[in-house]
N, C-alpha and C positions, 0 to 999 in steps of 0.2 A: 504493500500500500504506500502511496506517495501523497504528500500534502501539496496543495497548489504552490507554485514558486512565488517568491517575493523578491523584489529588487534589492540588491546589496549596493551596487555601484553602477554608474552610467557615465560615459564619456563620448564626446563628439570630436571627430577629426575630419580632415579633408577626405578621408575614405568613407566616412559615414559614422554610424552609431555602434558603440561597443557597450554591451550590457552584461553585468554579472548578476546571476540569479541564485537564490538558495531555496532548497526544498528539503523535506525529510522523507527518506525511504526506510521502511522497516528493515529491509535487508542490507542497507548501506549506511544508515544514519544520516547525518547532515551532508548534503550533496550540493556542490557549487556547479553551476552551468554557465558556460560562456557562449554568448550569441553576438554575431556581427551582422548588423543591418537586418535583424530579425531572424537570421538563419543560425541554427544550432551549429556550433563549432566543436565543442568537447565538454565533458564534465569530469568530476572527480570520482564518479562511481565506476566508470568503465575506462580503465587506464591501460589495459593490456596491449592495445595496438601501439601506443606511444612507447611503451617499454619494449615491445617486441621489435620495433624499428631499431632502437638503439642497440639492443643485445645482439640482434642478427648482424647489424653492421659492424659492431666491434669485433665479432668473431671472425671477420674477413681480413682484419689487419693485424699483422704480427706485433707491431709496436705503435699503438695509437697515442703517441705522446701529446700531439696538438690536434684538437678537434674543433670544428666549427659546426654549430647547430643553427640552421636557419629556421626561426620560429620558436618563441618561448612558450606560447600557449599557457597552460596551467603548470608547466614545469616538469612533467613526468618523463619526457624524453631526456631532458637535461639531468634529472635525478638518476636515471639509469646509466647515463654516460659517466657521471661522477662516482657511481658504485664500482666502476672498474679502476682498480689501483694503478693500472698502467698509464692512465690519463694524467698528464701533468698540467695542461692548460685546456680550458674549454671556453671558446668565444661563442656567446649566444647572441644572435642578431634578431631583434624584434622591432617592427616598424611602429607599433603603437605604444607611445610613452605611458599612457594610462595603465596599460596592462602591466608594464614593468613596475609602475608605482604601486599597483595593488598587491603585487608579490612582495615588494620591498617593505610596505608599511603594515603587512599582516592582514590586509583585507582578505587575501588568500592565505590562510593560517600557516601553511607549510612553507610559504615563500621566503620569509626573512632568513631562516636557517639555510635554505637552498642557495640563495644568492650571496650569502656570507661566506660560502666556501672560497678559500683563497685562490683556488684554481680557476674561478669563474671570472670572466670579463664580459659585461653586458654592453652591447652596442645598440643604441636606439637609431635605427636606420633601415633602409631598404636593403635586404640581403643581396639583391642584384648589384647594387652599387658597391657594397663591401667586397664582394667577390671580384668585381671588375678592377677594384683598386688594390687588391691584396698583393703582397710581395710574392714573387715566384717561390714555389716550394714552401709555402708557409704552413701547410697543414698535412697531417697524415690521413685525416678522415673528414669529409664534409657530409653532413646529414641535412637533407632538405625536408623539413616537416612543416612547411608553410601552409600547404593545402592538403586535401585528401587525394592528391595527384592532379594531373592536368585536366581531368574531367570534372573536378569538383573544386573550382577556384573560390577562395574567400573573396578575392577582388580580381576583376578581369585583367588588371595590369600584371598579375602574377603569371599570366600565360608566357611571358618572356623567359621565365625561369626554366622552362622546359624546351627551349629552342637552342639551336646550335651556337649562336654567338655567346650567350651566357654560359652554356656548357663548356665552351672553349675557354672562357675566363676561369671557370672552376678548375679545368684541367691544369692551367698554368699555376693555379694556387696550390696544387697538390704536389707533394714530394714524390720521387720515384717509389713505386710500390704503394702509393696512396690510393684511396677509394672515395668515389662519390656514391652515395646511396640515396635514392629517392623513393619515397613511400607513395603508393597509389592504391585507391580502393578498387580499381578495375584495371584490367590489362590496358596498356597505353601504347599502341603500335607506333604512333607518331613520335613519342618520346624515345622509344627503342631505336627508331630510325635515326633520330638526331644524335643519340649517344654513339651509335655506330659510325656516323659521319665524323664525329669528333675524336673518338677513342679507338676506332677500328673494331670490327666485328668480334675478333677473338678476345677482346678485352671487355666485352659487355655481356652481362647476364641478366635474364629475366627470371626472377625466382618467386614461385608461389609461396605464400606464408599463411598457414592455418592459424586462426585465432578464434577463441571461444568468447562470445559476447552475449551477455544476458541469457545464458543457457543454450545459445545457438552456436553451431560451428560455422564460421565465416572464412572465406578465403580472400586474402589481400595479395598485393604484389610488391616486391622490391625490385627496383632497377639499379643494378650495380655496374659501375664502370671503374676500371683499374688503369692507373698509369704504370707502364712497365718499369720494373726495377732495372737499374743500371747494371751492366755486366762487366 
């Protein structure tokens, strides 16, 4: 049983409205829900997809010392990254300053401790610009968790993240042996083709990932691209 949600916080930006709601669920206790322009983005009851993205991605890199996460959300992808002791620095890029503020000030209760981790650097910006401006070979792993894949954009401008020019910038930002991992709720043939264009077919993998949500078995997809190691 769930109680009707009530508003905890609201913010407006040039991208529209961001709202944080709270409700009670008998099976999950107090649940926070994030909505952008009225559309559900994520909540604190079902976090397995965010955690699965990070854990699956980390398993593909031998030494993920420097990680970039595109999209803070409610922090669960970041939390899973920080649970890996191999990670020395994690840059998390979030375009909505209000969302960062809600995690910093405790509006999202687990936020202050998460962002206080000394390995974390929060950048309030568009991840496309951060990746385009990144120093060559800056990261061992880049996770794009901005949308639910190119078919489910939070903002239409995010479509550029899944096209060849930005993917090429991401490749330059990765060290030899580094990985880009993109989460998608559905298969994304156009994304796969763009990755092949930038990274070459032998370095791109389309990986199904089974996740259990609300008692249902669901299948999502990871798109992985690897920068070859130097020989």
